Residue frames as qw, qx, qy, qz and C-alpha x, y, z in Angstrom:
[[0.314, -0.745, 0.403, 0.429, 12.86, -65.95, -16.14],
 [0.598, 0.675, -0.350, -0.254, 14.56, -65.94, -19.51],
 [0.991, -0.060, 0.035, 0.118, 16.31, -69.29, -20.18],
 [0.614, 0.545, -0.228, 0.524, 19.51, -67.50, -21.21],
 [0.198, -0.714, 0.344, -0.577, 19.62, -65.54, -17.97],
 [0.875, -0.380, 0.187, -0.232, 18.90, -68.68, -15.96],
 [0.932, 0.206, -0.083, 0.286, 21.68, -70.56, -17.77],
 [0.336, 0.669, -0.299, 0.592, 24.10, -67.67, -17.17],
 [0.473, -0.653, 0.325, -0.495, 23.29, -67.56, -13.46],
 [0.967, -0.205, 0.135, -0.064, 23.68, -71.32, -13.09],
 [0.796, 0.395, -0.169, 0.427, 26.99, -71.27, -14.96],
 [0.041, 0.726, -0.327, 0.603, 28.16, -68.42, -12.73],
 [0.742, -0.521, 0.247, -0.342, 27.16, -70.41, -9.69],
 [0.987, 0.030, 0.032, 0.156, 29.09, -73.44, -10.91],
 [0.568, 0.585, -0.219, 0.535, 32.11, -71.34, -11.85],
 [0.248, -0.743, 0.316, -0.536, 32.15, -69.61, -8.47],
 [0.891, -0.372, 0.209, -0.156, 32.00, -72.95, -6.66],
 [0.911, 0.260, -0.046, 0.318, 34.78, -74.36, -8.82],
 [0.298, 0.709, -0.279, 0.575, 36.99, -71.32, -8.24],
 [0.521, -0.677, 0.300, -0.426, 36.40, -71.52, -4.49],
 [0.962, -0.208, 0.176, -0.005, 37.30, -75.23, -4.31],
 [0.844, 0.337, 0.003, 0.418, 40.33, -74.93, -6.56],
 [0.062, 0.925, -0.170, 0.334, 41.77, -71.79, -4.97],
 [0.782, -0.092, -0.356, 0.503, 45.10, -71.76, -3.24],
 [0.211, 0.142, -0.205, 0.945, 44.98, -68.11, -2.19],
 [0.031, 0.493, 0.677, -0.545, 42.46, -66.41, 0.07],
 [0.218, 0.430, -0.101, -0.870, 41.70, -63.69, -2.49],
 [0.318, 0.077, -0.770, -0.547, 40.72, -66.23, -5.13],
 [0.163, -0.335, -0.911, 0.177, 38.54, -68.08, -2.60],
 [0.092, 0.506, 0.393, -0.762, 36.84, -64.81, -1.68],
 [0.274, 0.298, -0.416, -0.814, 36.23, -64.00, -5.35],
 [0.272, -0.113, -0.913, -0.282, 34.58, -67.40, -5.85],
 [0.087, -0.457, -0.773, 0.432, 32.32, -66.86, -2.85],
 [0.166, 0.483, 0.099, -0.854, 31.30, -63.42, -4.09],
 [0.282, 0.128, -0.680, -0.665, 30.51, -64.87, -7.51],
 [0.205, -0.308, -0.929, 0.023, 28.26, -67.41, -5.79],
 [0.018, 0.507, 0.518, -0.689, 26.52, -64.63, -3.88],
 [0.235, 0.393, -0.218, -0.862, 25.89, -62.59, -7.02],
 [0.320, 0.025, -0.811, -0.490, 24.49, -65.64, -8.80],
 [0.196, -0.314, -0.912, 0.178, 22.30, -67.01, -5.99],
 [0.114, 0.336, 0.382, -0.853, 20.48, -63.79, -5.04],
 [0.468, 0.201, -0.296, -0.808, 18.45, -63.52, -8.29],
 [0.443, -0.038, -0.871, -0.207, 17.77, -67.26, -8.18],
 [0.105, -0.262, -0.790, 0.544, 16.37, -66.95, -4.66],
 [0.263, 0.415, 0.252, -0.834, 14.00, -64.15, -5.71],
 [0.095, 0.019, -0.775, -0.624, 12.89, -65.96, -8.86],
 [0.211, -0.524, -0.819, -0.102, 9.60, -67.06, -7.31],
 [0.087, -0.436, 0.002, -0.896, 7.43, -64.04, -6.59],
 [0.616, -0.560, -0.555, -0.005, 6.28, -65.33, -3.21],
 [0.225, -0.903, 0.128, -0.344, 6.58, -62.90, -0.28],
 [0.808, -0.528, 0.237, 0.113, 8.69, -65.38, 1.70],
 [0.814, 0.241, 0.176, 0.499, 11.15, -65.78, -1.17],
 [0.232, 0.795, -0.005, 0.560, 11.58, -62.03, -1.45],
 [0.526, -0.809, 0.155, -0.212, 11.96, -61.73, 2.32],
 [0.898, -0.265, 0.215, 0.279, 14.59, -64.49, 2.42],
 [0.654, 0.487, 0.115, 0.567, 16.47, -62.87, -0.45],
 [0.041, -0.880, 0.063, -0.469, 16.45, -59.48, 1.26],
 [0.704, -0.677, 0.212, -0.048, 17.66, -60.94, 4.56],
 [0.892, 0.009, 0.199, 0.405, 20.41, -62.90, 2.79],
 [0.463, 0.669, 0.056, 0.578, 21.55, -59.80, 0.90],
 [0.260, -0.882, 0.125, -0.372, 21.60, -57.61, 4.01],
 [0.836, -0.490, 0.220, 0.112, 23.52, -60.22, 5.98],
 [0.812, 0.228, 0.183, 0.506, 26.06, -60.60, 3.17],
 [0.245, 0.802, 0.020, 0.544, 26.43, -56.84, 2.76],
 [0.498, -0.824, 0.173, -0.206, 26.99, -56.40, 6.49],
 [0.889, -0.297, 0.247, 0.245, 29.55, -59.21, 6.61],
 [0.697, 0.440, 0.139, 0.548, 31.47, -57.87, 3.60]]
């Protein structure tokens, strides 16, 4: 994975966590959690192992169903 993309995803993950912890409104907390989801899915599929891809797909489908 490109180092710039990896850095962007990790910064997005940190920003989403910070927004979630610092939020005082449910909408802001939800936005932080969605940012975490969008950042963690590519990081989970980074390794091209069948189990990593399977776990990523299951996580995405569960998140999509819950949203």
